N, C-alpha and C positions, 0 to 999 in steps of 0.2 A: 504494499500500499504506500501511496505517496501523500505527503502532507506539505507540499511546497506551494500551495496556492497562496496568493496575496502576499509573497515574500517581497521585501524591498531589495534595493540594489546590492545590499550587503548580505542578502540571504536571510535576513531576520524578518520574522513576521511582524506585520503592523500591529501595534498595541491598540486593542479595541476597548480598553477601559474607559468608561464614561463616554462612549461614542454610540451613535444610533447606526444601526446596520441591519440589512435583511439577511437571515441565516442562509438562505439558498444562494446568496451572491458570494459567500465567503469560500466557496469551493467550486471548481470547474469540473465538467466531464472530462475524462480521459479515456481515449478509445482502447477498448479490450482490458480494462482494469477497474479496480476499486481505489479510490483516493480518500484521504481523510485528513481532517484538521482538528486538533484538540483545542478547544477554547478555554476549558477550565480543567485543572488537574490538582485535586486536593486530596487529603487523606480520607475525607468523608465521601468523595465521589468525583466523577468526571463528567464533562459534557464535550461531545465530539460530533462534528458534522462529517458526513460521508457522501460520496458520489459513486454510484454503480453504473457502468456501462450496461447496456442491454445484454442479457444472458449471463452477466456476472452474478455472484452471490457469495454467501457464507455457508460453509457446510455445517451439519448438525454438530452442536457443542452445548455444553452447560456452563453456567457462571455462578459463582458463589453468592451473587448479590442480584437484587431486583433491578430491572433496567426498563426505561421508557423509551420506546421508539416512536418518533413523530415523522411522518412522511412530509417532506417539504416541496417535492416536485415529483411527478411521475407516478408509476405504480409498482408495487412489490407484492410478492407472495411470501407470506411468513407462516412457518410451522411451529407450533408450540405444543409439546407433548402429544404429538400425534393428530392434533387439529390443525386445519389449514385455514388461513385467513388472507383475503386480498385486500390491501390498503392502497388508498389514493391520497393525493395531496390534501393536507389538513386533517387526516386521521391519525390516531395513535393507538398503541397497544402496549400493555405492561408484559414484559417477559419475566415470569417468576423465577426467583433464585433456585438453582439446582434442578430446573426442568430443562429437558433437552429442547433446543430450538434451532432453527435454520431460516435463511431467507434467500430469495432469488429476485432478480429484476425481471418483471413482466415487460416493462419498457424501461429505459434508463431512468434511474430515480436518484433523489437525494433525501437524506434523512438526518435527523438529529438523534443522538443516542445519549441518554441521561442515565448514568449508572450510580446508584446510591449504595454506599458500603455500610456495613453494621459498625 
C-alpha cells in the first residue's frame, strides 16, 4: 500500500491540523493497487483513508479491535463473519473485534477506517 498522497516537495505530508478538508480528496486512486493515508495514529486508535482500484480488496482477516468503515466514494462488498454487505458512498459498517472480515471493490472506492483500541 502507498501513502504518499498530498506530500509536499520534501516528501512530508501536509499538516491538516485545524484545516478544513474533504476526506475523499486526501487520497488519489492508483491503478491496480490499494493506497492509504493515516490521518491520526494514537495509542487509543487510528483513522486512515484508503483508495481501492476496481477489483482490489483485502483478504479475510481478524483484528483485535472494533473498526468503523465509512465509504467516501464508489461501492464496496464487505464480508463480516459470513454475512455479505454491499456499501456505497455515505454508508458505514462496524467490523466487530475478533470477527473475520474482508472487502473488495465493486467499483473503485475510497473509505475511511476508524479503529478504536481497548
